Backbone bond lengths (Angstrom), bond angles and torsions (degrees), N, CA, C in turn:
res aa  C-N    CA-C-N  psi(-1)  N-CA   C-N-CA  omega(-1)  CA-C   N-CA-C  phi
1 M - - - 1.451 - - 1.570 109.52 -
2 V 1.343 115.84 -43.11 1.459 117.77 177.75 1.548 112.15 -60.74
3 T 1.359 114.99 -43.74 1.394 121.04 178.08 1.575 113.24 -57.69
4 D 1.235 114.49 -50.30 1.487 120.24 -178.66 1.500 108.71 -60.81
5 L 1.398 115.03 -47.53 1.535 120.30 -174.59 1.556 106.49 -64.19
6 C 1.313 119.53 -39.31 1.446 121.42 -176.34 1.570 107.46 -72.30
7 E 1.294 118.45 -42.66 1.521 117.34 178.49 1.565 109.74 -62.85
8 F 1.322 119.08 -36.54 1.418 120.10 -178.96 1.543 113.18 -70.89
9 G 1.397 114.51 -39.17 1.470 115.83 -178.28 1.434 114.41 -92.86
10 W 1.280 119.46 -21.43 1.492 120.73 -173.09 1.491 118.14 -120.30
11 G 1.378 114.98 -24.89 1.436 120.91 -175.08 1.481 113.87 103.14
12 R 1.239 118.60 -162.83 1.443 121.42 -177.10 1.496 120.27 -91.51
13 S 1.383 114.09 -4.23 1.492 118.31 176.21 1.481 107.34 -116.69
14 F 1.380 109.36 104.30 1.547 122.68 -174.38 1.534 110.45 -78.24
15 H 1.330 115.55 63.64 1.541 115.02 179.13 1.499 106.00 -156.55
16 F 1.386 114.15 167.72 1.444 120.77 172.16 1.504 110.71 -98.19
17 A 1.351 116.74 174.77 1.447 122.36 175.09 1.536 111.18 -156.15
18 P 1.307 116.78 148.44 1.444 119.79 171.62 1.473 112.45 -72.38
19 R 1.304 120.24 133.82 1.488 120.98 -170.46 1.499 110.14 -114.57
20 R 1.338 112.81 151.01 1.448 121.22 172.73 1.480 110.87 -89.04
21 R 1.326 117.59 157.83 1.445 118.31 177.44 1.521 111.02 -62.44
22 G 1.312 114.25 135.54 1.499 121.38 -176.98 1.512 116.52 75.09
23 E 1.323 116.62 3.60 1.489 121.79 -179.15 1.471 106.93 -88.90
24 S 1.335 116.80 142.45 1.473 123.92 -176.85 1.628 103.10 -82.69
25 F 1.333 111.53 159.52 1.426 122.41 177.04 1.519 110.90 -54.16
26 K 1.306 115.43 -50.71 1.493 123.31 -177.15 1.481 106.86 -64.65
27 A 1.264 122.23 -48.02 1.439 124.41 -174.26 1.498 108.84 -64.93
28 S 1.308 119.51 -35.18 1.548 120.02 174.34 1.549 112.89 -63.00
29 L 1.330 116.09 -36.70 1.465 120.78 -179.30 1.540 110.03 -67.71
30 V 1.387 116.56 -44.12 1.502 119.65 176.95 1.436 114.38 -63.02
31 R 1.361 115.05 -43.26 1.529 118.40 178.85 1.481 114.08 -64.04
32 Y 1.439 111.42 -39.41 1.510 115.47 176.92 1.523 115.15 -65.41
33 E 1.309 115.26 -35.23 1.463 119.16 -178.92 1.620 106.84 -73.47
34 Q 1.314 116.31 -41.06 1.502 122.02 -178.05 1.542 109.12 -61.17
35 F 1.292 119.20 -36.40 1.384 127.69 -177.84 1.640 108.23 -53.02
36 L 1.385 115.43 -47.14 1.388 120.32 -177.67 1.650 110.12 -64.49
37 A 1.326 112.81 -40.71 1.489 118.20 176.71 1.470 112.24 -59.15
38 D 1.351 115.38 -42.00 1.404 119.64 -176.29 1.509 111.57 -72.04
39 R 1.317 118.13 -36.39 1.447 124.36 179.29 1.550 109.14 -68.06
40 L 1.322 115.93 -35.62 1.505 117.56 -179.64 1.589 108.02 -89.77
41 E 1.273 116.78 0.00 1.550 119.10 175.97 1.599 110.70 56.21
42 L 1.350 114.07 46.30 1.386 116.30 -177.86 1.531 111.94 -74.53
43 K 1.316 117.16 144.76 1.431 123.70 -178.83 1.548 114.74 -151.28
44 P 1.234 119.13 166.59 1.529 119.64 178.82 1.541 110.98 -53.21
45 G 1.321 111.66 143.45 1.485 118.81 -176.03 1.433 117.86 87.95
46 M 1.278 117.70 -13.45 1.500 123.88 174.86 1.503 111.58 -80.26
47 E 1.430 116.74 141.41 1.438 118.93 -178.89 1.578 102.52 -107.30
48 V 1.365 118.05 123.41 1.419 119.39 -174.91 1.527 110.71 -121.38
49 L 1.303 119.54 139.25 1.448 124.67 175.24 1.498 110.91 -90.64
50 D 1.320 116.81 130.22 1.466 121.24 171.14 1.463 112.13 -107.21
51 V 1.392 118.39 107.22 1.412 122.73 -166.15 1.522 106.71 -90.03
52 G 1.370 114.33 115.29 1.522 118.78 -174.33 1.430 109.81 70.78
53 S 1.346 123.43 66.80 1.386 126.68 -163.70 1.489 114.56 -85.18
54 G 1.328 117.41 3.39 1.497 117.40 178.67 1.528 116.12 51.74
55 V 1.250 117.25 -137.45 1.510 119.73 179.03 1.494 112.83 -99.45
56 A 1.349 112.35 16.86 1.501 118.76 168.52 1.504 115.18 77.62
57 G 1.363 119.11 22.39 1.433 124.13 176.73 1.530 109.21 -64.07
58 P 1.365 117.32 -56.40 1.491 120.97 179.45 1.535 110.05 -62.34
59 M 1.347 119.22 -40.94 1.443 125.94 -175.85 1.613 103.91 -52.54
60 L 1.281 114.24 -57.17 1.431 123.56 -173.61 1.463 109.29 -55.22
61 T 1.377 119.51 -49.01 1.426 122.68 -178.86 1.618 110.50 -62.00
62 L 1.336 115.69 -41.40 1.492 117.45 -179.16 1.514 113.43 -72.58
63 T 1.354 117.81 -32.58 1.484 121.88 172.18 1.515 110.49 -61.53
64 R 1.270 115.44 -50.20 1.539 115.98 178.85 1.511 112.63 -65.75
65 H 1.359 119.57 -27.95 1.431 123.24 -174.71 1.538 108.48 -78.81
66 T 1.326 116.95 -34.66 1.460 120.61 -168.44 1.508 116.90 -117.54
67 G 1.351 114.30 -28.55 1.519 116.87 -173.74 1.495 112.37 81.37
68 A 1.320 118.88 4.68 1.453 120.32 177.40 1.560 109.25 -77.43
69 S 1.337 112.34 160.02 1.473 121.67 176.10 1.543 107.92 -93.71
70 F 1.351 111.81 140.01 1.449 119.77 -179.22 1.605 113.75 -121.95
71 V 1.322 115.08 143.94 1.407 120.26 168.19 1.492 108.52 -123.86
72 G 1.421 115.36 119.88 1.421 121.31 -177.78 1.456 112.81 -96.56
73 V 1.273 119.25 129.90 1.452 125.35 175.50 1.537 110.01 -105.71
74 N 1.302 117.18 122.56 1.480 122.81 -176.75 1.534 108.18 -147.14
75 I 1.359 115.88 133.11 1.455 121.40 -179.56 1.578 110.25 -80.25
76 N 1.379 115.27 -13.62 1.437 120.62 -177.35 1.522 112.81 -96.63
77 A 1.399 112.77 106.35 1.457 118.09 -175.80 1.566 111.67 -63.84
78 Y 1.322 122.14 -30.04 1.445 123.38 179.16 1.479 110.12 -66.69
79 Q 1.407 115.24 -40.57 1.511 117.29 -178.17 1.564 109.09 -68.85
80 I 1.335 117.53 -31.53 1.445 120.91 -178.03 1.596 103.91 -70.28
81 Q 1.250 120.18 -37.83 1.414 123.58 176.83 1.493 110.17 -60.35
82 R 1.300 117.95 -45.95 1.455 122.83 174.74 1.465 114.13 -62.51
83 A 1.374 115.53 -41.54 1.454 120.04 -177.20 1.485 110.12 -66.18
84 R 1.327 121.59 -42.05 1.435 125.67 178.26 1.573 112.41 -60.04
85 R 1.365 112.07 -37.08 1.475 113.13 173.72 1.466 114.08 -67.70
86 H 1.285 116.85 -40.78 1.553 122.91 -178.90 1.521 112.28 -64.01
87 T 1.411 114.90 -35.90 1.423 119.35 -176.54 1.540 114.74 -101.93
88 R 1.314 114.50 19.03 1.537 118.34 -170.41 1.582 109.04 -61.98
89 H 1.233 119.24 -28.92 1.460 122.74 -179.83 1.577 112.00 -82.45
90 H 1.330 118.37 -5.83 1.387 123.92 178.71 1.580 108.91 -129.97
91 F 1.283 115.19 35.38 1.467 119.44 -172.71 1.540 109.19 -67.07
92 E 1.291 120.97 -21.84 1.485 119.83 -178.41 1.563 109.70 -76.34
93 L 1.319 118.05 -15.54 1.457 118.88 179.79 1.510 114.58 -118.15
94 C 1.337 119.61 -2.27 1.406 125.98 -179.69 1.539 112.82 -128.66
95 R 1.317 113.76 106.52 1.441 119.94 176.55 1.476 113.62 -122.00
96 F 1.329 116.00 160.65 1.495 120.78 -171.82 1.486 114.17 -137.45
97 V 1.310 117.50 145.66 1.539 124.91 178.92 1.495 106.13 -127.17
98 N 1.329 115.29 122.78 1.490 121.01 177.50 1.499 106.78 -83.93
99 A 1.340 116.95 103.38 1.410 123.17 -175.03 1.523 112.75 -163.34
100 D 1.325 116.57 161.93 1.451 123.37 175.55 1.481 107.23 -83.38
101 Y 1.349 114.27 123.14 1.529 117.89 -178.55 1.485 114.49 -67.19
102 M 1.271 117.96 -8.03 1.528 121.40 173.26 1.580 107.41 -78.27
103 E 1.275 119.33 -13.89 1.480 120.89 178.70 1.417 109.82 -156.79
104 M 1.336 117.22 82.63 1.469 128.10 -169.46 1.633 109.89 -81.85
105 P 1.259 121.41 134.05 1.399 123.43 178.05 1.634 108.62 -82.59
106 L 1.251 114.31 53.13 1.464 121.14 -177.97 1.562 113.61 -124.59
107 D 1.310 113.00 150.07 1.433 115.72 -178.59 1.483 113.69 -72.07
108 D 1.371 116.13 154.50 1.436 118.69 172.41 1.471 115.12 -61.03
109 C 1.279 116.87 150.89 1.524 126.99 168.61 1.535 109.62 50.50
110 M 1.413 119.90 49.93 1.397 121.53 -178.83 1.493 114.70 -110.94
111 F 1.274 118.33 -7.29 1.484 124.26 -178.16 1.450 116.96 -111.47
112 D 1.289 118.62 141.12 1.529 126.34 175.68 1.464 112.38 -82.51
113 A 1.301 117.32 -17.37 1.505 119.45 -176.48 1.571 105.88 -171.40
114 A 1.339 113.61 163.41 1.466 121.24 177.57 1.572 108.86 -142.36
115 V 1.320 110.14 145.47 1.542 115.19 172.52 1.548 106.74 -129.96
116 A 1.311 116.73 155.51 1.396 127.96 178.38 1.495 108.10 -149.45
117 I 1.347 115.82 108.44 1.511 121.10 -178.49 1.467 112.04 -108.76
118 E 1.350 116.04 99.13 1.486 125.46 -179.66 1.477 107.75 53.00
119 S 1.259 124.23 43.67 1.414 123.61 -179.73 1.541 109.91 -116.00
120 T 1.270 117.41 -37.31 1.466 117.43 -175.27 1.567 115.44 -74.19
121 R 1.352 111.45 -4.93 1.552 111.62 168.57 1.417 116.60 -57.88
122 H 1.374 114.64 -19.93 1.527 121.37 -173.67 1.474 107.00 -88.50
123 A 1.315 121.22 -10.01 1.445 121.50 179.40 1.508 113.05 -64.12
124 P 1.394 119.44 137.56 1.414 122.71 171.29 1.444 113.67 -66.99
125 D 1.274 116.99 -19.03 1.522 127.15 -175.53 1.483 110.47 -151.07
126 R 1.352 120.16 102.98 1.462 118.95 -173.06 1.518 108.91 -70.76
127 A 1.341 119.89 -35.55 1.522 115.03 172.23 1.371 114.34 -60.46
128 G 1.365 121.74 -29.65 1.481 124.70 -179.60 1.498 108.65 -71.26
129 V 1.300 124.82 -46.60 1.500 121.48 176.73 1.428 111.47 -72.56
130 F 1.351 124.71 -30.47 1.424 121.93 176.88 1.560 107.51 -71.83
131 G 1.200 120.55 -31.08 1.488 124.13 174.46 1.533 114.63 -65.09
132 E 1.388 110.90 -42.21 1.453 116.14 177.71 1.485 112.79 -66.59
133 V 1.299 118.63 -37.59 1.476 124.12 175.95 1.559 104.56 -65.80
134 Y 1.270 119.97 -46.30 1.512 121.83 178.85 1.455 110.07 -51.94
135 R 1.380 117.64 -42.88 1.467 119.78 -173.71 1.543 108.73 -64.22
136 V 1.260 117.95 -40.88 1.514 120.57 -177.95 1.542 116.11 -79.83
137 L 1.279 117.55 -11.68 1.433 120.95 175.21 1.511 116.23 -80.53
138 R 1.201 119.70 145.55 1.471 126.27 172.15 1.462 111.30 -67.05
139 P 1.323 120.49 148.27 1.437 119.94 173.44 1.601 110.80 -56.66
140 G 1.355 114.27 133.20 1.398 119.52 179.27 1.544 113.95 89.30
141 A 1.339 114.63 -6.49 1.544 118.46 -179.78 1.500 107.45 -78.95
142 R 1.307 112.49 155.86 1.482 122.54 178.86 1.479 115.36 -109.47
143 F 1.365 111.36 152.43 1.455 118.67 -178.68 1.552 106.78 -128.77
144 A 1.385 115.37 122.10 1.480 118.90 -177.09 1.522 107.66 -125.34
145 G 1.341 111.99 147.93 1.520 114.51 179.07 1.519 112.19 -167.67
146 Y 1.290 113.31 179.76 1.453 125.85 174.23 1.485 109.38 -123.99
147 D 1.239 117.93 147.11 1.525 117.99 -178.56 1.651 108.06 -150.14
148 W 1.248 112.28 160.14 1.421 119.66 176.96 1.503 107.47 -91.30
149 C 1.352 117.85 146.49 1.391 125.45 175.82 1.515 114.81 -161.55
150 M 1.297 119.12 160.93 1.417 122.63 175.28 1.533 107.57 -83.93
151 T 1.314 120.98 141.79 1.416 121.72 -176.94 1.632 109.73 -94.41
152 D 1.301 112.68 -179.70 1.479 118.87 -176.75 1.511 111.58 -69.94
153 K 1.389 114.30 -13.61 1.546 118.47 174.60 1.507 111.33 -75.86
154 Y 1.373 120.42 -20.67 1.418 120.82 -178.36 1.565 110.62 -63.54
155 D 1.282 117.60 128.02 1.482 125.67 177.99 1.580 107.52 -116.45
156 P 1.295 118.29 107.50 1.432 120.09 179.04 1.516 114.99 -61.30
157 A 1.352 112.80 -21.12 1.462 117.43 178.62 1.533 114.31 -80.44
158 N 1.270 114.90 -10.33 1.444 122.11 -177.22 1.520 109.74 -86.28
159 A 1.325 121.05 120.20 1.466 122.26 -175.23 1.561 109.13 -64.58
160 Q 1.246 118.34 -42.77 1.480 122.08 177.83 1.580 109.04 -55.15
161 H 1.285 113.15 -53.02 1.488 117.59 -176.87 1.532 111.50 -56.46
162 R 1.388 113.08 -41.67 1.457 116.64 -178.62 1.581 111.85 -68.17
163 R 1.326 114.66 -34.69 1.467 120.24 -177.75 1.615 107.40 -69.49
164 I 1.314 116.80 -43.20 1.447 121.24 178.34 1.519 109.83 -60.06
165 K 1.347 116.80 -50.30 1.422 121.10 177.28 1.519 113.90 -53.90
166 E 1.332 114.12 -50.01 1.495 118.04 -179.47 1.487 111.98 -59.05
167 D 1.339 119.58 -40.77 1.440 123.03 179.05 1.591 111.09 -66.36
168 I 1.310 112.83 -36.94 1.537 116.24 177.57 1.519 107.43 -63.72
169 L 1.324 118.08 -48.70 1.437 121.10 -178.96 1.501 113.33 -57.54
170 A 1.351 115.60 -41.95 1.435 119.85 -176.72 1.590 109.00 -70.48
171 G 1.301 116.67 -42.84 1.443 121.41 -176.43 1.628 111.78 -68.81
172 A 1.269 113.24 -30.21 1.476 117.55 179.04 1.464 114.41 -98.88
173 G 1.328 121.11 -1.69 1.435 123.24 178.17 1.549 110.12 71.13
174 L 1.251 118.21 39.68 1.563 120.90 -177.76 1.464 111.45 -109.34
175 V 1.287 113.03 153.96 1.507 120.74 -178.73 1.560 105.55 -86.11
176 D 1.269 116.22 -43.88 1.558 117.70 -179.58 1.546 104.60 -165.47
177 L 1.414 109.37 165.26 1.493 115.26 173.06 1.536 103.65 -131.78
178 G 1.325 115.12 124.95 1.476 119.80 176.88 1.525 110.97 -91.36
179 S 1.287 113.82 -157.89 1.519 123.06 177.90 1.514 114.18 -99.33
180 A 1.307 116.99 168.45 1.450 121.88 -179.16 1.624 107.67 -63.04
181 S 1.313 114.28 -36.17 1.451 117.67 -179.48 1.595 113.06 -65.24
182 E 1.320 114.02 -29.77 1.484 119.42 176.37 1.484 108.66 -72.26
183 I 1.300 121.42 -39.39 1.386 124.31 173.77 1.618 111.83 -57.04
184 C 1.322 113.63 -49.75 1.489 116.17 178.40 1.481 111.99 -64.22
185 D 1.326 116.28 -38.91 1.459 119.97 178.71 1.516 111.40 -60.80
186 A 1.369 115.10 -35.89 1.461 114.69 -176.90 1.513 112.36 -75.89
187 L 1.395 116.26 -28.83 1.434 123.70 175.96 1.589 107.12 -62.97
188 R 1.325 116.33 -48.72 1.462 124.07 -177.41 1.583 107.20 -62.11
189 Q 1.307 112.45 -45.77 1.515 118.91 -178.61 1.522 110.55 -58.76
190 A 1.286 115.74 -33.60 1.503 118.44 178.73 1.469 113.84 -82.59
191 G 1.334 116.70 -7.99 1.497 118.22 172.99 1.508 115.15 115.83
192 Y 1.337 118.55 -7.93 1.423 119.61 -179.28 1.489 118.63 -72.52
193 E 1.293 115.00 155.68 1.499 121.35 167.23 1.521 109.18 -100.19
194 I 1.229 118.44 119.33 1.582 121.88 -173.58 1.510 106.68 -78.66
195 E 1.317 119.14 119.93 1.463 120.34 172.56 1.535 115.71 -93.96
196 E 1.319 113.52 -32.09 1.525 119.76 178.98 1.473 105.41 -145.59
197 A 1.364 116.07 144.71 1.391 121.70 168.93 1.511 108.70 -162.70
198 R 1.362 116.20 121.36 1.533 120.42 -178.79 1.512 108.08 -162.83
199 D 1.299 113.30 161.28 1.518 120.85 173.39 1.530 107.46 -86.04
200 R 1.299 115.05 116.63 1.491 119.37 178.48 1.440 110.95 -84.56
201 A 1.309 124.48 -6.03 1.503 126.45 177.46 1.458 110.35 -55.93
202 V 1.435 119.38 -29.55 1.422 120.93 -173.47 1.582 109.44 -77.46
203 E 1.424 113.48 -4.66 1.493 113.94 -180.00 1.479 108.55 -87.29
204 S 1.333 120.73 -6.23 1.466 122.02 178.24 1.534 109.46 -63.05
205 D 1.323 120.39 145.43 1.302 124.24 161.92 1.527 114.97 -63.16
206 S 1.255 116.96 146.03 1.511 120.02 -172.01 1.594 108.97 -66.30
207 E 1.311 115.00 -21.12 1.505 120.83 179.23 1.574 111.75 -83.42
208 T 1.348 112.89 -24.16 1.469 119.73 -173.05 1.554 108.46 -133.08
209 P 1.378 117.56 69.34 1.420 120.89 175.06 1.553 110.22 -68.15
210 W 1.295 117.59 165.79 1.442 126.31 -176.15 1.571 111.79 -54.08
211 Y 1.311 114.76 -28.88 1.463 118.78 -170.41 1.510 109.21 -99.98
212 R 1.310 119.76 5.04 1.461 123.16 -176.46 1.499 110.21 -57.11
213 S 1.353 116.36 -38.97 1.488 117.75 -177.86 1.533 115.37 -58.52
214 L 1.299 114.67 -19.15 1.533 121.61 -176.95 1.548 110.32 -98.38
215 Q 1.352 117.39 -8.25 1.434 119.18 -173.75 1.579 112.50 -89.99
216 G 1.324 119.05 -14.89 1.425 120.84 -178.69 1.448 113.64 91.48
217 R 1.368 116.60 19.58 1.506 121.03 -176.17 1.485 110.45 -105.95
218 D 1.376 121.01 1.84 1.389 123.11 174.75 1.575 108.08 -95.26
219 F 1.270 115.78 112.54 1.480 120.52 -175.20 1.458 109.80 -94.57
220 S 1.344 117.84 86.98 1.418 123.85 177.36 1.557 111.37 -148.09
221 F 1.261 122.75 150.75 1.399 122.31 176.13 1.535 113.87 -59.25
222 T 1.314 118.25 -45.39 1.431 122.53 -178.77 1.539 109.07 -69.49
223 G 1.313 120.19 -21.89 1.458 122.57 -179.19 1.477 113.66 -81.02
224 I 1.328 118.68 -15.85 1.477 123.62 -171.67 1.509 111.07 -53.03
225 P 1.341 122.32 -47.52 1.493 122.96 -179.03 1.544 115.36 -59.54
226 R 1.357 115.36 -18.05 1.445 118.95 -179.29 1.519 112.17 -89.33
227 T 1.206 120.27 -15.84 1.511 124.64 -176.18 1.545 109.73 -79.93
228 P 1.244 117.81 155.40 1.454 122.14 177.58 1.505 114.14 -55.78
229 W 1.271 119.14 -43.66 1.467 119.20 -178.33 1.575 107.20 -78.59
230 G 1.319 119.38 -28.86 1.459 120.82 175.22 1.458 111.04 -67.03
231 R 1.325 118.15 -39.14 1.458 119.46 177.90 1.436 112.71 -67.16
232 S 1.381 117.11 -33.66 1.479 121.38 178.78 1.618 108.96 -69.64
233 L 1.347 113.58 -32.81 1.448 117.28 178.85 1.558 110.90 -68.89
234 V 1.383 115.81 -40.07 1.369 119.26 178.37 1.578 112.16 -65.10
235 N 1.371 111.87 -35.34 1.471 116.62 178.54 1.488 110.31 -62.86
236 G 1.346 115.68 -44.82 1.489 118.61 -178.94 1.503 112.83 -63.51
237 A 1.375 112.64 -41.87 1.540 114.81 177.66 1.578 109.20 -64.26
238 L 1.263 120.30 -34.91 1.464 121.96 -177.78 1.550 108.01 -70.44
239 R 1.345 115.56 -35.98 1.437 120.15 177.69 1.589 111.11 -61.18
240 V 1.259 113.62 -43.58 1.488 121.24 177.74 1.490 110.15 -66.92
241 G 1.449 116.35 -42.60 1.394 120.18 179.02 1.604 112.22 -63.64
242 E 1.294 117.67 -37.62 1.447 120.21 178.92 1.488 109.39 -66.43
243 A 1.343 122.23 -44.05 1.418 127.14 -179.62 1.544 109.08 -59.58
244 L 1.313 120.12 -38.27 1.461 122.57 179.27 1.570 112.51 -92.94
245 R 1.309 113.62 5.82 1.485 121.81 179.25 1.474 113.07 59.08
246 L 1.334 119.35 33.62 1.418 123.29 171.35 1.423 119.17 -86.94
247 V 1.343 116.90 -20.24 1.470 128.47 174.04 1.542 110.51 -120.02
248 P 1.275 119.77 156.18 1.492 120.98 178.95 1.494 113.33 -63.64
249 E 1.300 117.00 144.42 1.382 123.61 171.96 1.531 114.51 -56.09
250 G 1.353 115.63 128.26 1.479 113.52 -175.67 1.510 112.39 110.36
251 S 1.366 116.29 -16.69 1.492 120.35 -176.38 1.552 112.44 -58.70
252 V 1.241 119.56 -39.45 1.479 126.88 -178.99 1.514 105.37 -65.45
253 E 1.274 118.96 -48.76 1.412 122.18 -179.49 1.586 114.36 -58.33
254 V 1.341 110.55 -45.49 1.538 116.91 176.92 1.507 110.73 -59.45
255 S 1.439 110.86 -48.86 1.465 115.31 -176.51 1.522 111.93 -60.31
256 S 1.393 113.77 -39.11 1.490 117.50 -178.63 1.480 114.60 -64.88
257 F 1.375 120.04 -39.71 1.439 119.72 179.18 1.564 112.18 -74.04
258 L 1.341 117.71 -27.82 1.428 121.42 172.29 1.510 112.53 -65.56
259 N 1.410 113.42 -41.70 1.431 118.68 176.88 1.608 113.40 -63.57
260 A 1.365 111.07 -43.40 1.495 112.78 174.04 1.523 114.29 -58.08
261 G 1.314 116.21 -42.93 1.464 123.32 175.30 1.515 112.21 -55.95
262 A 1.341 111.67 -44.59 1.524 113.70 179.51 1.425 114.16 -63.88
263 D 1.340 117.19 -45.53 1.443 121.06 177.66 1.528 110.10 -57.76
264 A 1.322 116.18 -40.65 1.492 117.64 -179.19 1.473 111.76 -68.24
265 M 1.378 116.74 -33.79 1.500 117.58 174.85 1.521 111.13 -62.90
266 V 1.292 118.36 -39.51 1.504 121.25 176.09 1.458 110.88 -58.79
267 M 1.335 116.91 -46.19 1.435 120.78 178.67 1.500 111.54 -63.02
268 G 1.375 115.22 -41.29 1.462 116.95 -178.83 1.510 109.79 -68.60
269 G 1.314 119.54 -31.75 1.444 120.50 178.63 1.521 108.66 -71.83
270 E 1.358 119.16 -43.37 1.443 122.39 -173.97 1.543 108.95 -66.82
271 T 1.360 118.65 -33.63 1.405 120.20 179.16 1.529 112.63 -86.05
272 G 1.335 115.88 -14.58 1.475 123.44 177.15 1.509 114.32 76.80
273 I 1.446 113.93 22.01 1.448 114.17 -175.63 1.583 113.38 -95.69
274 V 1.300 115.14 -4.55 1.526 119.67 177.88 1.455 108.25 -138.94
275 T 1.271 116.27 149.80 1.473 124.80 173.28 1.542 109.14 -139.12
276 P 1.374 118.35 139.07 1.417 122.08 177.23 1.615 104.76 -104.24
277 N 1.300 118.43 10.46 1.425 121.94 -172.70 1.527 116.55 -114.21
278 F 1.381 112.19 26.27 1.506 111.67 179.35 1.528 110.05 -74.19
279 Y 1.209 117.91 122.53 1.480 126.80 -173.80 1.537 108.42 -102.15
280 F 1.409 116.06 134.72 1.420 121.22 171.13 1.533 111.28 -136.79
281 L 1.370 117.23 142.13 1.398 124.80 168.98 1.538 108.26 -125.61
282 A 1.325 115.78 116.76 1.528 121.70 -178.50 1.425 112.61 -123.25
283 R 1.274 117.33 156.79 1.426 121.72 177.39 1.557 118.49 -125.70
284 K 1.195 115.84 139.65 1.451 118.30 174.88 1.457 112.02 -81.86
285 P 1.372 123.15 118.87 1.454 120.90 -172.00 1.623 110.33 -62.10
286 G 1.369 108.90 158.00 1.485 115.30 -178.96 1.482 110.95 103.79
287 G 1.247 117.69 173.18 1.480 124.33 176.93 1.453 108.74 63.04
288 H 1.363 115.46 -150.30 1.462 118.62 -176.45 1.491 109.34 -107.48
289 S 1.288 120.30 136.89 1.414 122.35 -177.60 1.544 110.19 -80.66
């Protein structure tokens, strides 16, 4: 249900992006994804791991942009089913493994690069997933990604801050969110050399912050389901659908906690206490730099 609702309201790339003035929501996602490919210098012939590959929206963008081959690891069998459908015209470059990224059934040192776009936030232990990615990378290979974290503005003694964080965790199905320094520490603990690490949320134009798409300020037909009133409309339609048994039981409940999480993300963005745009580029030592 979460997958279907996210695809309906968000599209196939389940992530945020800093936006430029006048840039559309979709264009910002594509540019944001392509940035990782450019930093990793992906090209045809390279084998790339997509850690927590979702329904393969970013993978398809990166495949078209670079010509590289991708293997997506995802614990969610339904999302892999959707991903295979979306990439059916690029099946020779897009493959998938239904597995837990904390323990991947993949050989050591088999990938030339790896990407993770807002997926490792779900890991019970970031150092653990980073270490598993490290294992399957060839020496000298790079790992780039985006992750959610609390910023330096977050004050755990502030009741409003704690409430916003708790609502974000509930809406996104997360155990906790640490700081940017914790992400960097986990990368180093796994053995990486960090080449770049920064919050890209500050790159957003002041008129188009990363959370704008959830505020109801994007006036487009496709953006309606992301707006507060659009989400309420979807909730109402699902309530009728449940009563008529046209949608699965529990659809309204799922939609409601996603909506609460979306509202919390807006508040987190407005207060500046959370970012989904923490970027890192790390390298496994050895090989050729």
